[in-house]
C-alpha angles and dihedrals in degrees: 000000000000100000115067139169108227110212125221095257092057093051091048091049087056098046095042094038089230106190132251093012098051094075093065093037089054090049090053092047089047091053088053091049093052093045094242089124133017112236123202132194134176132235087251090058091052091050093048094046091048092050094049096042090048088064090070107023142045120270094247092051092049092048090050090052091049091048089054090050090050091056092061103034139054124232119232120222121246120198142156092287092054092048092046092050090048093050092050098040105092091233110149092218114055095197092054089047089056090051091048096051093043088055092046093049090052088060096202102075112113098191146356113236114211141133088221099078095155093065090057096053090116093052119117089204131086108270119193141165115246087247095055090043092053091047090050091050092050091048094054116102115244 
């Protein structure tokens, strides 16, 4: 499981240092930075993170943080097919449905990392918390 979609809450845990979740979020971001895993986000995640970070920081600081994130992650495409699938999915949270179908369309994502497991109940993908993902990585034989 080396290619993961990193959900908004995990990125916000990292940027806001939200204890106790930030430790595992930072480990995931660190693994992306070192190239040990390939992290993916969506344009919606960037938009949401910008909006929330902007509540507590200046525009230029938020943009700089997002540029740093962009250096270590890939951005999934979202198109009409992704939106249509999300609208017709039965997911209770539309945003999470968009993330799910963008990851599915990519075809290479091994898991979605989120703390919000309940909103991904309808996903056909592996959905894990950052903590369980890190534990699974550490348990794998070399």
